[in-house]
LUMKOL-342430 format. One record per residue: x, y, z of N, C-alpha, C in turn. Coordinates in steps of 0.2 Angstrom, whole numbers, padded with zeros to 4 digits, always signed. Example, Ala and Ser with C-alpha at 12.3 -4.5 7.8 and 13.67 -1.06 7.14 Angstrom:
2
+0066-0028+0039+0062-0022+0039+0066-0016+0039 +0064-0011+0035+0068-0005+0036+0064+0000+0039 
END
This chain:
411
+0572+0631+0376+0568+0630+0382+0561+0626+0381 +0560+0621+0385+0554+0618+0384+0548+0621+0388 +0542+0620+0386+0536+0622+0390+0534+0616+0394 +0532+0617+0400+0529+0612+0404+0522+0613+0407 +0518+0609+0406+0511+0609+0409+0512+0606+0416 +0516+0601+0417+0516+0597+0423+0523+0599+0427 +0528+0595+0426+0534+0597+0430+0540+0596+0426 +0545+0601+0427+0551+0600+0424+0555+0595+0428 +0561+0592+0424+0565+0587+0428+0568+0591+0434 +0569+0588+0440+0572+0591+0445+0579+0592+0444 +0582+0597+0447+0589+0599+0447+0594+0595+0451 +0600+0596+0450+0605+0593+0454+0604+0595+0462 +0603+0601+0463+0601+0603+0470+0596+0599+0473 +0591+0597+0470+0585+0593+0473+0587+0586+0474 +0591+0583+0469+0594+0577+0470+0598+0576+0476 +0603+0581+0477+0607+0581+0483+0603+0582+0490 +0598+0586+0489+0594+0587+0495+0590+0581+0497 +0587+0578+0492+0583+0572+0493+0587+0566+0496 +0594+0566+0494+0598+0561+0496+0600+0562+0504 +0601+0568+0506+0604+0569+0512+0599+0571+0517 +0593+0573+0515+0588+0575+0520+0585+0569+0524 +0586+0563+0522+0583+0557+0526+0588+0554+0531 +0594+0558+0532+0599+0555+0536+0598+0558+0543 +0598+0554+0548+0597+0557+0555+0603+0560+0558 +0603+0564+0563+0608+0567+0567+0613+0572+0563 +0610+0575+0558+0614+0580+0554+0610+0586+0553 +0613+0591+0551+0610+0597+0549+0611+0599+0542 +0606+0602+0538+0607+0605+0532+0606+0612+0532 +0610+0616+0530+0609+0624+0529+0610+0626+0522 +0604+0629+0520+0604+0632+0513+0605+0639+0513 +0610+0641+0509+0611+0649+0508+0607+0651+0503 +0601+0654+0504+0597+0656+0499+0590+0658+0502 +0586+0660+0497+0579+0663+0500+0575+0657+0503 +0571+0659+0508+0567+0654+0512+0562+0650+0507 +0560+0653+0502+0555+0650+0498+0558+0644+0494 +0564+0644+0492+0567+0638+0489+0568+0633+0494 +0570+0634+0500+0570+0629+0505+0563+0626+0506 +0558+0630+0507+0552+0627+0508+0549+0623+0502 +0551+0625+0496+0549+0621+0490+0553+0614+0491 +0559+0614+0493+0563+0608+0494+0559+0603+0499 +0557+0606+0504+0553+0602+0509+0547+0599+0506 +0543+0603+0503+0537+0601+0500+0538+0595+0495 +0544+0596+0491+0545+0591+0486+0547+0584+0490 +0550+0584+0495+0552+0578+0499+0545+0575+0502 +0540+0579+0504+0534+0576+0506+0530+0572+0500 +0531+0575+0494+0528+0571+0488+0531+0565+0487 +0537+0564+0489+0541+0558+0488+0539+0552+0494 +0534+0554+0498+0532+0550+0504+0538+0548+0508 +0542+0553+0509+0548+0553+0513+0548+0558+0519 +0551+0557+0524+0551+0561+0530+0557+0565+0531 +0557+0571+0533+0563+0575+0534+0567+0573+0541 +0572+0569+0540+0575+0566+0546+0581+0571+0549 +0584+0574+0544+0589+0579+0546+0586+0586+0548 +0589+0590+0551+0587+0597+0553+0589+0601+0547 +0584+0605+0544+0585+0609+0538+0584+0616+0540 +0589+0620+0538+0588+0627+0540+0590+0631+0533 +0588+0638+0533+0590+0642+0528+0592+0649+0531 +0597+0652+0528+0599+0658+0530+0594+0664+0528 +0590+0663+0523+0587+0668+0519+0592+0673+0516 +0590+0676+0511+0594+0681+0508+0589+0687+0506 +0592+0693+0507+0589+0699+0505+0593+0703+0499 +0590+0708+0497+0593+0712+0491+0600+0714+0493 +0602+0715+0499+0609+0718+0501+0614+0712+0500 +0612+0706+0502+0616+0700+0502+0617+0699+0494 +0612+0699+0490+0613+0698+0483+0617+0703+0479 +0616+0709+0481+0620+0715+0477+0627+0715+0480 +0628+0715+0486+0635+0716+0489+0639+0709+0489 +0635+0704+0489+0639+0697+0489+0642+0696+0496 +0639+0699+0501+0641+0698+0508+0639+0692+0511 +0643+0688+0514+0642+0681+0516+0642+0681+0524 +0641+0687+0527+0641+0687+0534+0635+0683+0537 +0629+0684+0534+0623+0681+0536+0624+0673+0536 +0628+0670+0531+0629+0663+0531+0634+0661+0537 +0639+0665+0537+0644+0663+0543+0641+0663+0550 +0637+0668+0551+0633+0669+0557+0629+0663+0559 +0625+0661+0553+0620+0655+0554+0624+0649+0555 +0629+0648+0552+0633+0642+0553+0635+0641+0560 +0638+0647+0563+0640+0647+0570+0634+0646+0575 +0629+0649+0573+0623+0648+0578+0620+0641+0578 +0620+0638+0572+0617+0631+0572+0622+0626+0575 +0629+0627+0574+0634+0623+0578+0633+0624+0585 +0632+0630+0588+0632+0631+0595+0626+0628+0598 +0620+0629+0595+0614+0627+0598+0612+0619+0597 +0614+0616+0591+0612+0610+0590+0618+0605+0590 +0624+0607+0590+0630+0603+0590+0629+0596+0585 +0628+0597+0579+0627+0591+0575+0634+0589+0573 +0635+0582+0572+0642+0580+0570+0644+0582+0563 +0639+0583+0559+0640+0585+0552+0635+0590+0550 +0637+0595+0546+0633+0601+0544+0634+0601+0536 +0629+0600+0532+0629+0601+0525+0627+0608+0523 +0632+0611+0520+0630+0618+0518+0629+0619+0511 +0623+0620+0509+0620+0620+0502+0621+0627+0499 +0623+0627+0493+0622+0634+0489+0615+0633+0485 +0611+0639+0485+0605+0639+0481+0607+0642+0474 +0602+0642+0470+0603+0645+0463+0606+0652+0464 +0603+0656+0468+0604+0663+0468+0611+0664+0471 +0613+0660+0476+0620+0661+0479+0625+0659+0474 +0624+0654+0470+0628+0651+0465+0629+0656+0459 +0624+0659+0457+0624+0664+0452+0628+0670+0454 +0628+0673+0460+0632+0678+0462+0639+0677+0464 +0640+0670+0464+0647+0668+0465+0650+0667+0472 +0645+0665+0476+0647+0664+0483+0651+0658+0483 +0657+0658+0486+0661+0652+0487+0660+0648+0493 +0655+0644+0493+0653+0640+0499+0659+0636+0502 +0663+0633+0497+0668+0628+0499+0673+0632+0503 +0675+0638+0501+0680+0642+0504+0678+0645+0511 +0672+0647+0511+0669+0649+0518+0669+0643+0523 +0667+0637+0521+0667+0631+0525+0674+0630+0528 +0679+0630+0523+0686+0629+0525+0688+0634+0530 +0686+0640+0529+0688+0646+0534+0685+0645+0541 +0679+0643+0541+0675+0642+0547+0677+0636+0551 +0679+0631+0548+0680+0624+0551+0684+0624+0557 +0689+0628+0558+0693+0627+0564+0689+0630+0570 +0683+0634+0569+0679+0637+0574+0673+0633+0576 +0671+0628+0572+0665+0624+0573+0667+0617+0575 +0662+0614+0580+0663+0607+0581+0660+0602+0576 +0655+0605+0572+0652+0601+0567+0657+0601+0561 +0657+0595+0558+0661+0595+0551+0657+0598+0546 +0660+0603+0543+0656+0607+0538+0658+0604+0531 +0653+0602+0527+0653+0599+0520+0649+0603+0516 +0653+0606+0511+0649+0611+0506+0646+0607+0500 +0640+0608+0498+0637+0606+0492+0635+0612+0488 +0640+0613+0483+0640+0619+0479+0637+0619+0473 +0633+0614+0471+0630+0614+0464+0625+0619+0463 +0620+0620+0467+0616+0626+0467+0610+0625+0462 +0610+0619+0459+0604+0617+0454+0606+0619+0447 +0612+0621+0445+0613+0624+0439+0617+0620+0434 +0619+0614+0437+0624+0609+0433+0621+0603+0429 +0615+0601+0431+0612+0595+0428+0606+0593+0432 +0603+0587+0430+0597+0585+0433+0599+0582+0440 +0593+0579+0443+0594+0577+0450+0599+0571+0450 +0600+0567+0445+0604+0561+0446+0611+0564+0447 +0613+0569+0445+0620+0572+0446+0620+0574+0454 +0615+0577+0457+0615+0578+0464+0615+0572+0468 +0612+0567+0466+0612+0560+0470+0619+0557+0469 +0622+0557+0464+0629+0555+0463+0634+0558+0467 +0633+0565+0467+0638+0569+0471+0637+0568+0478 +0631+0568+0480+0629+0567+0488+0632+0561+0490 +0631+0555+0487+0633+0549+0489+0640+0548+0489 +0644+0551+0484+0651+0551+0484+0654+0556+0490 +0650+0561+0491+0652+0566+0497+0652+0562+0503 +0647+0558+0504+0646+0554+0510+0652+0549+0511 +0654+0546+0505+0660+0541+0505+0666+0545+0507 +0667+0551+0504+0673+0554+0505+0674+0557+0512 +0669+0560+0514+0669+0565+0520+0666+0562+0527 +0662+0557+0526+0658+0554+0532+0661+0547+0534 +0662+0543+0529+0664+0536+0531+0671+0536+0534 +0672+0533+0539+0678+0533+0543+0682+0526+0542 +0688+0526+0544+0692+0519+0544+0688+0514+0548 +0688+0508+0545+0684+0502+0548+0688+0500+0555 +0684+0497+0559+0687+0494+0565+0691+0488+0563 +0695+0486+0568+0700+0480+0567+0696+0474+0566 +0690+0473+0569+0686+0467+0568+0679+0469+0566 +0676+0465+0562+0669+0466+0561+0666+0460+0558 +0659+0459+0559+0655+0453+0557+0653+0454+0550 +0653+0449+0546+0651+0449+0539+0644+0453+0538 +0644+0458+0534+0638+0461+0533+0639+0465+0526 +0634+0469+0524+0634+0473+0518+0630+0479+0518 +0632+0484+0514+0629+0490+0514+0624+0490+0507 +0619+0494+0507+0615+0495+0501+0616+0503+0499 +0618+0504+0493+0620+0510+0491+0615+0512+0485 +0612+0518+0486+0607+0520+0480+0600+0519+0482 +0598+0517+0488+0591+0517+0490+0590+0524+0493 +0587+0529+0489+0586+0535+0491+0579+0537+0491 +0577+0543+0494+0570+0545+0494+0567+0546+0487 +0571+0548+0482+0568+0549+0475+0566+0543+0472 +0568+0537+0475+0566+0530+0472+0559+0529+0474 +0554+0528+0470+0547+0527+0472+0547+0520+0475 +0543+0519+0480+0543+0512+0484+0549+0510+0487 +0553+0515+0489+0560+0514+0492+0560+0509+0498 +0555+0511+0503+0555+0507+0509+0553+0500+0508 +0548+0498+0504+0547+0491+0502+0552+0488+0499 +0556+0491+0494+0561+0488+0490+0567+0486+0495 +0569+0491+0500+0574+0490+0504+0573+0484+0509 +0566+0484+0511+0564+0478+0515+0565+0471+0511 +0563+0471+0505+0564+0465+0501+0571+0463+0500 +0575+0468+0498+0582+0466+0497+0585+0463+0504 +0584+0466+0510+0587+0464+0516+0584+0457+0517 +0578+0456+0516+0575+0449+0517+0578+0444+0512 +0579+0446+0506+0582+0441+0501+0589+0439+0503 +0593+0444+0505+0600+0442+0507+0600+0438+0514 +0595+0440+0518+0595+0436+0525+0593+0429+0523 +0588+0428+0519+0585+0421+0518+0590+0417+0513 +0593+0420+0509+0597+0416+0504+0604+0415+0507 +0607+0420+0510+0614+0420+0513+0615+0420+0520 +0610+0422+0524+0610+0423+0531+0614+0429+0533 +0614+0434+0529+0618+0440+0531+0613+0446+0533 +0615+0450+0538+0612+0456+0539+0615+0462+0536 +0611+0467+0535+0613+0473+0532+0616+0477+0537 +0621+0482+0535+0624+0486+0540+0621+0493+0539 +0622+0496+0533+0620+0503+0532+0616+0504+0525 +0611+0508+0525+0608+0510+0519+0610+0517+0517 +0612+0518+0511+0613+0525+0509+0607+0527+0505 +0602+0530+0507+0602+0534+0513+0596+0535+0517 +0592+0529+0517+0585+0530+0520+0586+0525+0527 +0582+0527+0532+0582+0523+0538+0589+0523+0541 +0593+0528+0541+0600+0528+0543+0602+0534+0546 +0608+0535+0549+0610+0540+0553+0617+0542+0550 +0620+0548+0553+0627+0549+0551+0632+0544+0554 +0630+0542+0560+0634+0537+0564+0634+0530+0560 +0628+0528+0557+0628+0522+0553+0633+0523+0547 +0632+0528+0543+0636+0529+0537+0643+0530+0539 +0645+0533+0545+0652+0534+0546+0655+0527+0547 +0651+0522+0550+0654+0515+0551+0653+0511+0545 +0651+0513+0539+0649+0509+0534+0655+0504+0531 +0661+0507+0532+0667+0503+0530+0668+0496+0534 +0664+0496+0540+0665+0490+0544+0661+0484+0540 +0657+0485+0535+0653+0480+0531+0658+0476+0527 +0656+0471+0524+0661+0467+0520+0660+0469+0513 +0654+0470+0510+0654+0472+0503+0648+0477+0502 +0647+0480+0496+0642+0485+0495+0638+0482+0489 +0631+0483+0490+0626+0482+0484+0624+0488+0482 +0625+0490+0475+0624+0496+0472+0617+0495+0468 +0612+0499+0470+0605+0498+0467+0604+0502+0461 +0608+0507+0460+0607+0512+0454+0614+0514+0452 +0614+0516+0446+0621+0519+0443+0623+0525+0446 +0619+0529+0449+0622+0535+0453+0626+0533+0459 +0625+0527+0461+0629+0525+0467+0636+0522+0465 +0638+0521+0459+0644+0518+0457+0650+0522+0459 +0650+0528+0458+0656+0532+0461+0657+0532+0468 +0652+0531+0472+0653+0530+0479+0656+0524+0481 +0653+0518+0477+0656+0512+0479+0663+0511+0476 +0665+0514+0471+0671+0514+0468+0676+0517+0473 +0674+0523+0476+0678+0526+0481+0679+0522+0487 +0674+0519+0489+0675+0514+0495+0679+0508+0494 +0679+0506+0488+0683+0500+0485+0690+0502+0485 +0692+0508+0483+0699+0511+0482+0702+0512+0489 +0697+0515+0493+0700+0518+0500+0700+0512+0505 +0695+0508+0505+0694+0503+0511+0694+0496+0508 +0695+0495+0502+0695+0488+0499+0689+0485+0499 +0683+0488+0499+0677+0485+0499+0674+0483+0492 +0673+0477+0490+0671+0475+0484+0663+0477+0483 +0661+0478+0477+0654+0479+0476+0651+0476+0470 +0644+0476+0470+0640+0473+0464+0635+0478+0462 +0635+0480+0456+0630+0484+0453+0624+0481+0450 +0618+0482+0452+0612+0479+0449+0606+0479+0453 +0600+0478+0450+0594+0478+0454+0590+0472+0452 +0587+0468+0457+0583+0462+0455+0576+0463+0454 +0574+0463+0448+0567+0464+0446+0565+0458+0442 +0559+0456+0443+0556+0450+0440+0559+0443+0443 +0556+0438+0441+0559+0431+0444+0566+0429+0441 +0566+0429+0435+0573+0427+0432+0578+0433+0434 +0576+0439+0434+0581+0444+0436+0583+0443+0443 +0579+0441+0448+0580+0440+0455+0585+0435+0456 +0583+0429+0452+0588+0423+0453+0595+0425+0450 +0595+0428+0444+0601+0430+0441+0605+0434+0446 +0602+0439+0449+0605+0444+0453+0608+0440+0460 +0604+0436+0463+0607+0432+0468+0613+0428+0467 +0613+0425+0461+0618+0421+0459+0625+0425+0458 +0624+0431+0455+0629+0436+0454+0632+0438+0461 +0627+0439+0466+0630+0441+0473+0634+0435+0476 +0631+0429+0475+0635+0423+0477+0642+0422+0474 +0642+0423+0467+0649+0423+0464+0653+0429+0466 +0651+0435+0466+0655+0441+0467+0658+0440+0474 +0655+0438+0479+0657+0438+0486+0658+0431+0489 +0658+0426+0485+0660+0419+0487+0655+0417+0493 +0649+0418+0492+0644+0416+0497+0640+0410+0495 +0638+0406+0499+0635+0400+0498+0627+0401+0499 +0623+0400+0494+0616+0402+0494+0612+0396+0497 +0606+0397+0500+0602+0392+0502+0598+0389+0496 +0599+0383+0495+0596+0380+0488+0588+0381+0489 +0585+0380+0494+0578+0380+0495+0575+0387+0492 +0579+0393+0494+0576+0399+0492+0576+0400+0485 +0582+0398+0481+0582+0398+0474+0577+0394+0471 +0575+0388+0474+0570+0384+0471+0563+0387+0472 +0562+0391+0477+0556+0394+0478+0555+0399+0473 +0560+0403+0471+0560+0408+0466+0558+0404+0459 +0561+0399+0457+0560+0395+0451+0553+0393+0451 +0550+0390+0457+0544+0388+0457+0538+0393+0456 +0540+0399+0459+0535+0405+0459+0535+0407+0451 +0541+0407+0448+0541+0409+0441+0537+0405+0437 +0538+0399+0438+0534+0394+0433+0526+0395+0435 +0524+0395+0441+0517+0395+0443+0514+0402+0440 +0517+0407+0442+0514+0414+0441+0514+0416+0434 +0520+0415+0430+0520+0417+0423+0516+0413+0419 +0515+0406+0421+0510+0402+0417+0503+0404+0418 +0502+0406+0424+0495+0409+0426+0493+0415+0422 +0498+0420+0421+0498+0426+0417+0496+0424+0410 +0500+0419+0407+0499+0417+0400+0493+0414+0399 +0490+0410+0404+0484+0407+0403+0478+0412+0403 +0479+0417+0407+0474+0422+0407+0473+0426+0401 +0478+0426+0397+0478+0430+0391+0479+0426+0385 +0478+0419+0385+0479+0415+0380+0474+0416+0374 +0476+0417+0368+0472+0418+0363+0470+0425+0362 +0471+0430+0367+0470+0437+0366+0476+0440+0363 +0474+0446+0361+0480+0450+0358+0485+0452+0363 +0491+0451+0361+0497+0452+0366+0497+0459+0369 +0497+0460+0375+0497+0467+0378+0503+0470+0377 +0502+0477+0376+0508+0481+0375+0509+0486+0381 +0515+0489+0382+0516+0493+0388+0521+0498+0386 +0521+0504+0390+0526+0509+0390+0528+0509+0398 +0535+0509+0399+0537+0509+0406+0541+0516+0406 +0541+0519+0412+0544+0525+0413+0547+0525+0420 +0553+0529+0422+0555+0529+0428+0563+0531+0428 +0566+0530+0434+0573+0531+0434+0576+0525+0430 +0582+0526+0427+0585+0521+0423+0585+0514+0425 +0588+0513+0431+0589+0506+0433+0582+0502+0434 +0577+0506+0437+0571+0504+0438+0567+0503+0432 +0567+0507+0427+0563+0507+0421+0566+0501+0417 +0572+0500+0417+0575+0494+0413+0573+0488+0416 +0573+0488+0423+0572+0481+0427+0565+0479+0426 +0560+0484+0427+0553+0483+0426+0551+0481+0419 +0554+0484+0414+0553+0483+0407+0555+0475+0405 +0561+0473+0408+0563+0466+0407+0558+0461+0410 +0556+0463+0415+0551+0459+0419+0544+0458+0414 +0542+0464+0412+0536+0464+0407+0538+0459+0401 +0544+0459+0398+0545+0455+0393+0545+0448+0395 +0548+0446+0401+0547+0440+0404+0540+0437+0405 +0536+0441+0406+0529+0439+0406+0525+0438+0399 +0528+0441+0394+0526+0441+0388+0522+0447+0385 +0523+0452+0389+0520+0459+0387+0525+0462+0382 +0523+0465+0377+0527+0469+0372+0529+0476+0375 +0535+0477+0376+0537+0484+0379+0538+0488+0373 +0534+0493+0372+0535+0497+0366+0540+0503+0367 +0540+0506+0373+0545+0511+0374+0547+0511+0382 +0553+0513+0383+0556+0514+0390+0558+0521+0390 +0554+0525+0394+0556+0532+0395+0559+0533+0402 +0565+0536+0401+0570+0537+0407+0569+0544+0409 +0567+0545+0415+0566+0552+0418+0572+0556+0419 +0577+0556+0416+0583+0560+0417+0588+0558+0411 +0594+0562+0411+0598+0560+0405+0602+0554+0406 +0605+0552+0400+0609+0545+0400+0614+0545+0406 +0614+0540+0410+0619+0539+0415+0626+0537+0412 +0631+0540+0415+0637+0539+0413+0639+0532+0414 +0642+0528+0409+0644+0522+0409+0639+0516+0410 +0632+0518+0409+0627+0513+0409+0623+0513+0403 +0622+0507+0400+0619+0506+0394+0613+0502+0395 +0608+0503+0391+0602+0499+0392+0603+0492+0389 +0599+0487+0391+0599+0480+0389+0599+0480+0381 +0603+0476+0378+0603+0476+0371+0596+0475+0368 +0591+0471+0372+0585+0470+0369+0580+0476+0370 +0583+0482+0373+0579+0488+0374+0582+0494+0372 +0588+0493+0369+0592+0499+0368+0588+0504+0363 +0585+0501+0358+0582+0505+0352+0575+0508+0355 +0573+0505+0360+0566+0507+0363+0567+0512+0369 +0573+0514+0371+0574+0518+0377+0575+0525+0375 +0571+0529+0378+0572+0537+0377+0574+0540+0383 +0579+0544+0383+0581+0547+0389+0579+0555+0389 +0577+0557+0395+0574+0563+0396+0569+0566+0391 +0564+0562+0390+0559+0565+0385+0555+0571+0388 +0554+0576+0384+0550+0581+0386+0542+0579+0386 +0538+0584+0388+0531+0582+0388+0528+0581+0381 +0530+0586+0377+0528+0585+0370+0529+0578+0367 +0536+0576+0368+0538+0569+0365+0534+0564+0369 +0533+0564+0375+0529+0559+0379+0522+0559+0376 +0519+0564+0375+0512+0564+0372+0512+0561+0365 +0517+0562+0361+0517+0560+0355+0518+0552+0355 +0522+0550+0360+0524+0542+0360+0517+0539+0363 +0514+0542+0367+0507+0539+0370+0502+0539+0364 +0502+0544+0360+0498+0544+0354+0499+0539+0349 +0506+0538+0347+0508+0533+0342+0508+0526+0344 +0509+0525+0351+0510+0518+0353+0503+0515+0355 +0499+0519+0358+0492+0517+0361+0493+0510+0365 +0497+0511+0370+0498+0505+0374+0492+0502+0378 +0492+0496+0380+0487+0493+0384+0488+0495+0391 +0495+0496+0393+0497+0497+0400+0502+0502+0400 +0501+0506+0406+0506+0511+0407+0509+0509+0414 +0516+0509+0415+0519+0508+0421+0524+0514+0421 +0523+0519+0426+0527+0525+0426+0526+0529+0431 +0528+0536+0430+0527+0541+0436+0520+0544+0435 +0518+0548+0440+0512+0551+0441+0510+0556+0435 +0515+0559+0432+0514+0564+0427+0512+0560+0420 +0516+0554+0419+0514+0550+0413+0507+0547+0414 +0506+0545+0420+0499+0542+0421+0494+0547+0420 +0495+0553+0422+0490+0559+0420+0490+0560+0413 +0495+0560+0409+0495+0562+0402+0491+0556+0399 +0492+0550+0401+0489+0544+0397+0482+0543+0400 +0478+0548+0400+0471+0547+0402+0467+0542+0398 +0469+0541+0392+0465+0537+0387+0467+0529+0389 +0472+0528+0392+0475+0521+0394+0471+0519+0400 +0467+0514+0400+0464+0512+0406+0468+0508+0411 +0473+0504+0409+0477+0500+0413+0483+0504+0415 +0484+0507+0421+0489+0511+0423+0492+0509+0430 +0498+0509+0431+0501+0507+0438+0507+0512+0439 +0507+0516+0445+0512+0520+0446+0518+0516+0449 +0524+0517+0446+0530+0514+0449+0536+0518+0450 +0535+0525+0448+0540+0530+0449+0538+0537+0451 +0543+0541+0453+0541+0548+0454+0543+0552+0448 +0540+0558+0447+0536+0562+0452+0529+0559+0453 +0528+0560+0459+0521+0558+0462+0516+0564+0463 +0510+0563+0460+0506+0568+0461+0500+0567+0466 +0498+0561+0467+0493+0560+0472+0494+0554+0477 +0498+0549+0475+0499+0543+0479+0502+0544+0486 +0499+0541+0491+0502+0541+0498+0504+0533+0499 +0510+0533+0501+0513+0526+0503+0515+0526+0511 +0512+0521+0514+0514+0520+0521+0516+0513+0522 +0513+0508+0520+0515+0501+0521+0521+0499+0517 +0526+0496+0520+0532+0494+0517+0532+0487+0515 +0527+0483+0514+0527+0477+0512+0524+0476+0504 +0525+0481+0500+0523+0480+0493+0529+0482+0489 +0534+0478+0488+0540+0479+0484+0539+0478+0477 +0543+0481+0473+0543+0479+0466+0549+0475+0464 +0555+0475+0469+0561+0471+0468+0560+0464+0471 +0564+0460+0468+0564+0453+0471+0558+0449+0469 +0558+0442+0471+0553+0438+0469+0546+0440+0472 +0546+0442+0478+0539+0445+0481+0537+0451+0477 +0542+0455+0475+0540+0461+0471+0537+0459+0464 +0540+0454+0461+0538+0451+0455+0531+0449+0456 +0529+0445+0461+0522+0443+0462+0517+0448+0463 +0519+0453+0467+0515+0459+0468+0514+0463+0462 +0519+0464+0458+0518+0468+0452+0514+0464+0447 +0515+0458+0447+0511+0453+0442+0504+0454+0444 +0502+0453+0450+0495+0454+0453+0492+0460+0450 +0496+0466+0451+0493+0472+0449+0492+0473+0442 +0497+0470+0438+0496+0470+0431+0490+0466+0428 +0489+0460+0431+0483+0456+0430+0477+0460+0431 +0476+0463+0437+0470+0466+0439+0469+0472+0434 +0474+0476+0432+0473+0481+0428+0471+0480+0421 +0474+0475+0418+0473+0473+0411+0466+0469+0411 +0463+0467+0416+0457+0463+0416+0451+0468+0416 +0452+0474+0417+0447+0479+0418+0444+0480+0411 
END
């Protein structure tokens, strides 16, 4: 067991809750103590996300725990269904109800004929892995139990899979992705899994033409939609100038789209202008070094952009376990550390002595000796985000991040 001064890695329960809580027109019911549900709401607020679904708890007392009686859960499901009439109700197991062996799935199946809401059990309880497992399973659950058969006719469009509240800067990045695709290919997005969306939007997601998967946790969801509805998908995230151009070309090739040449030329022009400006600013100076931390796809993407600028990436710290089927870039494999504890983080900061930190709020707090610091990931300790025009993804995100890096390193 590790000791923590700051925050342990979130559990699968938290990942599933964060993924589903931002969906409108649904209800979430947690079978557990009120305190754990309150903690989940507070955690969502620290992610700068709002609770769009209705969240309820049954509460539990000693009698429920000792006897294993589920009557309180059954009564609450019926009450929510009668009062709010949600199309979908996600029924969560808490750690305590999982430990005493409450079979949430069987209870939901037994009650389903008596409720108008579709009952979907989320039975992990926070005991099986870190938050990425919860994100993966929640996205797959939406594909399996919410997405419906597509209509006979639909206009060309796409879904974004993996833009969730646990992704720092998610609003700005979604706005940048949709702007890029509109400018380059003239397409509108259909549904985002799972921010600024509703159960109705997700139910109709199969009406889109293809899926763009932003993080590895979204691959099982996209695979299921491909097998069930024949929807092709592309996995990858556009970070940096060259990364954005490469990603757009992959989108064009994967889905046989014709890109607007002017937009690609604009990216190439911005890359030449801004990266040259960065190199002139530090010409003759000692090469800056950095440590990057965050979720896997984000951390790797930002680290590759730092290399594109000429910054020496010393370590990439991934704030969870190694994703299934995902490997770091060959240029970063030996420098990538998965799920480092606080003691190892402190040791890395001491050994590497970076010029710049790009990471989560905890890492920035640990690296008090490092003057140049930019928050790009969660967990978030102090930062409030309201404006959605400051992306990290795409060419505009590259320029914004470059500007912040320049200003920090010049201090």
